[in-house]
N, C-alpha and C positions, 0 to 999 in steps of 0.2 A: 504494500501499499504506499503511496505517495506521502514522504513528509509534508507536513504543514510548513516546515521551512523552503522547500518548492513555491509555494505559493504564498507570498508574503500579503500580508494584509486581507486576508482569505481564510476564516474559520475552516480547519478540515470538514466539520459538518457538510459545510455549505457545499462543498466540491463537487459532488454528485449531482448536484440541484442545478450545475451552471448549464442549463441544456437552452434554455430562450436566448434570447439577444440583449434583450433589456436586462436580464441577472448577469449576463457574462459582459457586458458590458461595463457595470456598476462596478463587479469584481477586479475587472484592471483597472479602470481609474482607481479603485481602493487601492490595490497593489502598486500602483505607480506612485500615489500619495506615500505609501509607507516607505517607497524607494528613496523618497526625496524629491520625486519631482515638481516643483510649483505651480505649472501649469500642465493640464493634459486635455486634450480634446481630440473628438473623432472626427474626419472627415471621410465621408463614403465616395467610392467609385461609380459612377455615374453605369449602371447596366444595358449592357449593347441589346435595341430591342430585337427581335426575332424577326424574320424575314418578312415583308409584307407580304400578303395573299396579291395573287395578280387581281388588280381593278379592272374597271368597266370603261376607264380612262387611261390615257396615256401620260395623263399628269403624274409629275414624280414622286417619290414619296419624302415628304420633309426629314431631314437631318436627324438622327437620335440623337439625347441630350449627351451623350458621351463623346460623341465624335465633337459637338460644338464647344465643349469645354475643352477638349484638348486642342484642337484648332485654335484657338484663344492663345492657350498658353506658347504653341509653336509659334503662332504668328508674332507675339512679343519677342521669343526668346529670338526669332532670327531676325526680325529687324533689329536687335540689339547686336548680334553676331553682323550683320550686313553692315554697321556703320563703324564696325572695328572696334567698340566700346571696351571689348574684351583685352585688348593688348597681346601681350606673351601667351596668356592662359591659353594654350590651346585644346586642352582637353575640354575646356567648355563648347567648343566648337565640333566634339565628336558626335556623330549620331544624334543631332538635335532632336529629331523624333520619338527618339527613346528615352531622351530626357522629359521630354515632355507627357510622356504616356505611361505611369507605373504599370500598367498591364504586360508592358514591354519588358520591364525588368523585374518582373513578380509574376509569369502567369496566371490569370485565376483572380490577381488581387482585388478583394472587394472595399477595402477598409484600409485608412491609412491613420496609426496612432501617433499623434502630433504630442510632443513632451517640450517643455522649456524648463532652465533651471536660472533662477535670478542669479547673477553673478555681481550685482552692487554692492560695495562697502562704502560705509561712511569717513575712508581715510581721504585726504586730500592731496595729489602728490606733490610731491617738494621743488618745484621749479625754478627755484633759485639759481641765479648766472652759476653756469658750469655743470648744471643736471641737463638730462636728458627727458623725453616724458615718452612714456609706452602704454598703449591703450590698456583700458581699464581691464578688459576680457586677458588679459594677456598677465596680470599681478599674481597669479597664483599657477596652481598647477595645470596642465595642458586642459581644458574642457573636453576635448575628444576622448581623451583616456577617463575621465570624469563618467561622464554620460554615457559610453559605449559601455562599462561596466554594468552600469544599471540598466541597460536596455537588453543586454545578455540575461541578464536576471530576469525580467519581465517578459522577455522569450521563453526562457525555459517554462516560468510559469504557465502559460499560453498553451506551449505544449504539452503540459501534464496533462492541463483541465480541459484542453481542445486537442487530443490528440491526431485528429484529422484535419487540422488546420497546419498552413504553412506559412512562414514568417521570414522576412528579412528585414531588419534594421542599420539605420546607416546614422553617422552624426556628420552632416557638413561635407560628406567625402562621396556621395554616392551621386548617380546620374537622376538626381530627383529635386524638382524644384520647390523645396521645402517651404521659402516663406510663402509661396503660392498655397500651399496647402494646410499650411498653422492659420492663415486668415481662412480658408474653408471650415476648419478645425476650431473656430471660435477662440483662439489664442492671441488675437489681435490683427491688428492691419498692416498691411505695408504701406508704410507714410512717404511720404516727398523725397525724404534721404535713401528710399528705398531699402531700410531695413523696417524689422516688425517692430510695431508699437503696441504694447499692452495697456489698455488702460488700468490697469494694478501695478506693472513693475516697470511701465514706462518702455525705455529703449534698452533695458538691461537685460535681456533674457538671450540665453543660449539654446540653440535646437536641436532636436534629434527626433526620428520619427522610424516607426515599426510599420512595413507593408505586412498586410495579411489575408489572407483567402475568406477570413473569418466576415461573415455579415454585421456588423456592429450597428449600434445606434450613435447617428452623427448629432453631432452641435449644430447650433446656429453658427452660420458664417459670422464673423464679426465685423462690424460697421466700421467703413472709413471715415473717423474725426478729425482728421486735419484740419479740416474747412477752409479758411481763407489764411491759416498760418503759414510762414514762410519761413522763419526762423532758420530752418535747418541749411534751406537753399543760401540764405545770406551770411553764416559762420564758415561757408564752405572757403577756407583760404586759395583756391586754386579755381574755382569757379568750374568745379566738375560736374554739375549737374547740367546739361542743354536745358532741360526742362524741366519741372516738377515729375517727378516717380521715374525718373532717368538718370543713371548713373554713366557718363565716359569713366571708367576705371582708369583709363591710360592717364588722367590727371589726378586721381585720387592718389593722394597721402597714404593710404593703407597700401595701396596696390605699390606704388615704388618703392614703401622701405618694406615689403614681405615679399611680392610676388616678383616682383621685377630683378632679372638677375645681372643687369648691364653695369658698367663701371660709372661713376659719375659724370663721365663725358658724354654718357649716353642719355644723361637725362637732360631735358630743356634747359636752359639757363633759366628760363622765367619760372619754372617748378623748382629747379633747386633751390632760387631764393626764398620760396614760400616752405621749406621743408623745415626751418625754424629748428626748434629742439624735439621734432618727432624723432625718435629713433627706431620706434615700432609700433605703426599703427597711426590712427587720429582718432580721438571721440569729437572733433569738432563739432561735429552736424549733431551727433547724439546728444551732448552734453546740455545743448540747449532748449531741446523739447520742452514743452511746460507739461507733458503729462510724468516727466521725472520726479515731478511734485509729489506722486504717491507712492514712489520708489522707497522699498524700507530694506536696510541691510538684509543681506542673504546670510543662512544658517549653516551653509555649505563649508567647513574649515578648510577645504583644498583650493578655494578661491580668494582666502585671505593674502594681502599683497607680504612680501618680504621688503626689507631694507634696500635690497639689492633694486627692486623693480618700481617700488615707488620712491626711489631717490637716486635714480643712475648717474653715477658719475663720470661725466665724458674723459676726463684726462686718465680715470684708472680702467676704462672699459677701451680705450684707444691703446691699450697697452697689454691684452688679451693675447693669447695666440690659442690655435685652433684647439687644442687638447685643454684647456683650461674652459673657453667658453663652449664644450660639447659637455665638459663635466659641470659646470653652473647650471645649463638650460636644458638638463637632459629631460626632467619631466615637464618644461615649458613649451609653451607654444612658439615662442622668440627663436626656437630652431628652425621653424619653418624660414626663416630669412637667410637661412645659413651663415656660416663664419663670415666669408667675403663682404657678403651682403652688408652682415651687421654692424662690420666697421667703416665698412663705405659710409652708410646712414650716421654713424657716430663723427666721421669726420667734416662730413657737411654739417652735422648741429654743432662743432665746433668752430668751424669758420664763420657760421650763423651767431655764432657767442660770442664772436672775437678773440676765439685761441688761438688762431691759425690765421 
């Protein structure tokens, strides 16, 4: 008999009763809360309609709901890619049709369990002259590791109580348009800065999802509450938003300090000047969101900052060797920038602060 440890948040006496969709959905949500997820929602994959019967007219049948939704996601993605806004992130242009359609990732997928973890802490970065700035999400342990471990536990629980179910989980690494599905699941809406905004947690959620063949009860999609506000667009130092809800990543400081692998000379001069003290990522458009007023400090120890990430000393970081870099950031998302990219960022920040 399965142990109750296999189903966090589910009393063992309830496990055999989880045969209907409503009970199963509630059990999964309870388990997700027990695992430390702060936001949980369900999005359903629109079912393909059965083939229409021959009609007396030649009028074409209307497209089914699934086709309309997938086409909407695909058109947005293709438009973004066509304009080259993904820069050197070539993986984003691979097989866009698959990225827009979860059933191409997990055949038979009927639901997506979307989760979020609050990573906001009430610490303030030390930005005195000579210090760099690291994006808030990278102050603690790599969220990919934190969220993945818990999603795997949730998957095991699902597979124990619903052995027929197939599941597949991702944390910002799979061919899933996770923010669009998080909005469908009611976790928040995609703001004008193209990040998810939660009415409860502001701009400070990291996301994960489990695709499953289970039919679960869906949540209401979130409503866009940005209104006429444009604070995030005006806060961007490089004007990386050609228009609301659209990001040109090639101008974004997060892209330039994390994903871009070129040298300093490969970064346009007008963008180099705007990097300032940012040495890994940028929170400028997130910091100003009015919904952050509702944010509360995370209870997750892994997201707490260290002295190194809260007040990174540029002079000390400039003398790192690759072995020390790897050791210091072995559990950190800062590894994503790679040693040479991180040192490039440090040098640019030093110049901006007058150290070089």
